[in-house]
C-alpha positions, 0 to 999 in steps of 0.5 A, a space after each residue: 507487508 514487510 518491506 525490503 530495502 527499496 532500490 530505485 527502479 527509475 535510477 537504475 533503469 533511467 535510460 528506459 524510463 519514459 519522459 514527459 508525462 507519466 503516460 507519454 510514450 507508453 505502448 498499449 493494446 486497444 480493444 481492436 487489437 486485443 490478441 483474441 484467440 479462436 482456441 484455448 489460451 494459456 495465461 501466466 500469472 505472477 503473484 506472491 500471495 499464499 494460497 493463490 493457487 487454490 483460487 486460480 484452480 477455481 477459475 481454471 475448473 470453470 474456464 477451460 478456454 482460458 487457463 491460468 498458470 500461477 508462478 510464485 516468485 522468489 524475489 521481493 516486490 521491488 526486485 520484481 518491478 526491476 525484473 519486469 522492466 528488464 524482461 519487457 525489452 526482451 518480450 519475456 514478461 508473463 501475461 499478468 503481474 501483481 504490483 504494489 500500488 506505489 510501484 505501478 507508475 514505474 511499470 506504466 512509464 516503462 511501457 510494461 503494462 497496458 491500459 485495460 479500460 476497454 476490456 473492463 468498461 464497467 470497472 469504475 462502478 465496482 470500486 470507490 474513488 480512492 481504490 480506483 485512483 490507485 490504478 488510474 492515470 490520465 483517465 486510463 486504467 492500468 490494472 485492477 485493485 486487489 486489496 485496500 489498506 486504510 490506516 487504523 489505530 491498534 491498541 492493547 485494550 487490556 492496558 488502556 482499560 487498566 489505566 482508565 484511559 480512553 481511546 484517543 480520537 485526535 492526535 492531541 489526545 494520542 500524545 496525552 495517552 502516550 504520556 499517561 501510558 509512559 508515566 504509569 510505566 516508564 518501560 511501556 509505550 503507546 507506539 514507535 516511530 518507524 524510520 524503516 517504513 516509508 509507506 507508513 509515513 506516506 499514509 500518515 501524510 496522506 491523512 494530513 492532506 499531503 500530495 507528494 506528486 501531481 502532474 498537469 499538461 506534462 509538467 510534474 510538481 513534487 511536494 514531498 516536504 509540503 506543510 502537511 508532511 512536515 506537520 506529521 514529521 514534527 509531531 512524531 519528532 516531538 513525541 520521540 524526543 519527549 521519550 514517550 514514543 519509541 523509535 524502533 523500526 517495524 519488523 525488527 526482532 526487537 520490535 516484535 519482542 516488544 509488541 509481544 511482551 507488552 512494552 509496546 501497547 499500540 500500533 498505527 497500522 493498516 487493515 491487514 494488521 490482524 493477519 500479521 499480529 500472530 507472527 509478531 505478538 503471538 502471546 497477545 491474542 485477544 488483547 488488541 482492539 482497533 479504532 479509527 485513526 486519530 484525527 487532526 481536526 475533530 470529526 474528520 474521518 479522513 485516514 491514509 493508506 498503507 500498502 495494497 496491490 493491483 494486478 496488471 496486464 503486461 505489454 508482452 501478453 498476446 492475450 490482454 482481453 482474456 487476461 483482463 477478464 481473469 483479473 476482473 473475475 479475481 478481484 470483483 466476483 463474489 466467488 473469488 473475493 470470498 476465497 481471497 478473504 478466507 485464504 489470503 486475509 485481504 480486505 477487498 478493494 472492490 466495494 461488493 467484496 466489503 459486504 460479503 458474509 466472510 467479513 461478518 466474523 473478525 480475524 481470529 487474532 481480533 476475536 474480542 472485536 466482532 465488529 472489526 470488519 464493520 469498522 473497517 468498512 466504515 473507515 474505508 470510504 474516507 481513506 485517501 491516497 496521493 492523487 498519483 504516485 510518482 514515477 520514482 516513488 521507490 527512490 523516494 522510499 529509499 531516501 526516507 529509509 536513509 534519511 529518517 533512520 539516520 535522523 532518529 539514530 542521531 536525534 536530528 530533525 525529521 523535517 530536514 530528512 523530509 527536505 532531503 527526500 524532496 531534493 533526492 526525488 526532484 534531482 532524480 526526475 530532472 536527471 531522467 528528463 521529466 519537466 518539473 514546475 519551478 
């Protein structure tokens, strides 16, 4: 889940970006022009998931008329988005692409992917509203969700137990526990605020009720620095300045070392974290536990989302119907979901996948919490994302990295950095020709 430095697809390829509504100008294939074939077809599928080849082989063995060839890219997720937009003009894209949720609107805007709703008419019954919202734009379906990543609070159970501290259920309690941990050992902290992970901050803002983008009748509203997001920024700034929360970015060498040696005894992360912890904090296996994200209001189960991806069919595909059929199998059939849980460690977006026996056992790193996936299953229905990701979300993410990292380094206002993100996002969308509300 490590994120590379984000580049603006919208800015670098602004001339090709559709203007007006997000969907305006997108070319799509309808079911009547499905590109069907009377003989076997070969589909090309780009995915960076480890062990995806073994799952593709299951499909190919059972479906000789629709053969899928897997391509593992050398580029990162953001570089791939730029590549797909560029290749689209030359008709050189593969049939199927994997794309992170926040980047899908850029592909839609640039007519890179097609509406597949006509090929998977029952898709709405296979996902809950939060998962389906990641691929649904103006009532059209532009992909099939693969995984779902609600935010969760991970903590060192051994440390909190030794200090007699209860797991915080509210953000006020989280601050109190952070102070108690640091007071007991000034070299120990309940967590860190990462200036390098915009998706993480977006998830925290989602929980608080933020909605950075919305669109109606061709007019966009941008609210990156809304009250909810500002509340989140001010809360974490207070803890950082108080000195009870660190300010090291996730995924750095220092952060990993501190997670491993016990300097950091908590991590606000997502459902996929147990698959990453062995590489981050190998010496702490069996010492972590997970709990629902602390709430802003008592009894509120809402959480945000950090990460996750969908798979989409490209405009260049000559076989969109067959491509959609494969994606439907890959992301909704019990056979394929079970294989993805075992080999890729996903938490399925498809509701059917969340009750598979493969989730009865906890991740190896969380062997001390046998109900781990049961807890995630209880949290998932209350997870919310933005109503829609903006067409230049990658630019907004880049502005977060620049602004928040600088603010943390200099000790300046995080809410001011949020306002700068708002201006950067609005200025870019205006430059690209989108109609924005005043």
